C-alpha positions in Angstrom: 93.4 158.9 62.6 92.5 155.4 61.8 94.8 154.3 65.1 93.1 157.0 67.4 89.7 155.4 66.1 91.1 151.9 66.7 92.6 152.8 70.2 89.3 154.5 70.9 87.2 151.5 70.2 89.3 149.4 72.3 89.2 151.6 75.3 85.4 151.9 74.8 85.1 148.0 74.7 87.0 147.4 77.8 84.9 150.0 79.7 81.8 148.6 78.6 82.8 145.0 79.6 84.1 146.2 83.1 81.0 148.5 83.3 78.9 145.0 83.3 80.0 144.1 86.9 77.3 145.0 89.6 78.6 147.0 92.6 76.4 144.7 94.6 77.9 141.8 93.9 81.7 141.4 94.9 84.4 140.1 92.4 84.3 136.4 92.2 86.9 134.1 90.8 85.7 132.0 87.5 85.9 128.6 88.4 86.2 125.9 85.8 83.2 124.2 84.5 82.5 120.7 85.8 81.7 117.8 83.4 78.3 116.9 83.5 79.1 113.3 82.1 77.0 110.8 83.6 79.9 108.2 84.0 81.4 109.2 87.5 84.6 107.9 89.2 84.0 105.1 90.1 80.8 104.7 88.6 79.1 103.1 91.3 79.4 106.2 93.7 78.0 109.6 92.8 80.1 112.3 91.9 79.9 115.7 90.2 83.2 115.6 88.2 85.0 113.6 86.1 88.3 113.4 88.1 89.0 109.5 90.0 88.4 109.7 93.3 89.1 105.8 93.4 90.8 106.0 96.9 89.2 107.7 100.3 91.0 110.1 102.1 93.9 108.5 104.2 92.3 110.0 107.6 88.9 107.9 106.6 90.7 104.6 106.5 90.6 102.4 109.5 93.8 100.6 109.8 92.9 98.4 112.8 91.0 95.6 110.4 93.3 94.2 108.0 90.8 92.4 105.8 89.0 95.9 105.0 92.2 97.9 104.8 93.7 95.0 102.0 89.8 95.5 100.6 90.4 99.3 100.3 94.1 98.9 99.0 93.5 96.4 96.4 90.0 98.4 95.0 92.6 101.8 94.5 95.2 99.5 92.9 93.2 98.1 90.2 90.4 101.2 89.3 91.5 103.3 86.4 90.8 106.5 84.5 91.9 106.3 80.9 90.7 110.0 80.5 93.1 111.2 83.4 95.5 108.1 83.9 98.3 107.5 81.7 98.7 103.8 81.9 98.1 101.1 84.8 100.9 102.9 87.1 98.8 105.6 88.1 96.1 103.2 90.0 98.9 102.0 92.4 100.1 105.4 93.2 96.2 106.7 94.3 96.5 103.6 96.5 100.0 104.6 97.6 98.5 108.2 98.5 96.1 106.7 101.0 99.4 106.5 103.4 98.6 102.8 104.3 101.6 101.3 102.5 104.6 100.1 103.9 107.7 102.5 103.2 109.2 99.9 101.1 106.4 99.2 99.0 105.5 103.1 98.6 109.0 103.5 97.5 108.8 100.6 95.0 105.1 102.1 93.5 106.2 105.5 93.3 109.8 104.5 91.4 107.6 102.1 89.2 105.5 105.0 87.8 108.9 107.0 86.9 109.5 104.3 84.5 107.8 104.9 80.8 105.2 102.4 79.9 103.9 102.4 76.6 100.0 101.8 76.8 99.3 98.7 75.0 96.5 96.0 74.6 93.4 96.8 76.4 94.5 100.4 77.6 94.8 101.4 74.0 91.1 100.3 73.5 89.6 101.6 76.6 91.6 105.1 76.1 90.1 105.3 72.7 86.6 105.0 74.3 87.4 107.3 77.5 86.8 104.3 79.4 87.0 103.6 83.5 87.8 100.6 85.0 86.2 100.2 88.6 87.7 97.0 90.8 85.1 95.6 93.2 87.0 93.2 95.8 85.6 90.8 98.2 87.8 88.7 100.6 88.0 85.2 100.1 89.7 82.2 102.2 93.3 82.8 102.0 94.3 79.1 101.3 95.7 78.3 104.5 98.2 81.0 105.1 98.4 81.5 109.2 97.4 84.9 110.3 99.3 86.6 113.3 99.0 89.3 115.4 101.3 91.0 113.3 101.0 89.5 109.7 97.8 89.2 107.6 97.5 87.3 104.5 94.4 88.8 102.6 92.9 86.8 99.6 90.8 88.8 97.3 88.5 88.2 94.5 88.5 91.5 92.2 85.5 92.1 89.6 87.0 95.0 87.3 83.9 96.6 85.3 84.8 98.4 82.1 82.7 101.3 81.4 82.8 103.9 78.4 82.4 107.5 78.5 78.8 107.1 77.8 78.4 104.9 80.8 77.9 101.4 79.1 79.5 98.5 80.2 81.9 97.1 77.5 83.7 94.6 79.7 84.4 92.5 82.7 87.0 90.8 84.5 87.8 88.8 87.3 91.0 88.1 89.2 92.7 87.1 92.3 94.8 89.3 94.5 96.9 88.0 97.5 97.9 90.9 100.0 100.1 90.7 102.8 99.7 93.4 105.6 102.1 94.0 108.7 101.3 95.8 112.0 104.4 96.8 113.8 102.2 98.4 116.5 101.2 101.7 114.5 98.1 100.0 112.9 98.2 97.6 109.7 100.3 98.5 106.8 100.2 96.7 103.3 103.6 95.3 102.5 102.9 93.3 99.3 100.1 93.1 96.6 100.3 90.2 94.3 97.9 89.2 91.4 97.8 85.4 91.0 
């Protein structure tokens, strides 16, 4: 008797829940809730979710301007979100996903991410605070490297700003990055990224 009452209770509950939907509204899939955090990724760009979007879509990238292309890649390469990135290797992979690296550099980047790297130093501290690191690159004179129609030497001053999960700036750093781009007739491609 108790089993029948329990079964009846379960069936009645299921019918009640099923009866709560309206016939005028079609069934809609349940979507996950997005974060309402004020710390967007990157913090300088408006975004509704907490997912990183440091890299623009590959189709939106102009490969006819090597200086601008280098800047775009450098910003993606050095911007991190410790809430979703395992370590610093994830950012170069996002840069590779832009589709503007040479095949050789793309392969190197994707191979490097497969090597387990223990998070240490600043990364551990940033991760404890749910921090994002946003890189802003500005092109500088390239120290006299000769550019040609098929090879471009870019030099970028990269200012990285570290912001905790509440949106408070907790640090910043400046570094210089050299980028070599080549054009084999199909648009510029990044062949190397080197921190100086």
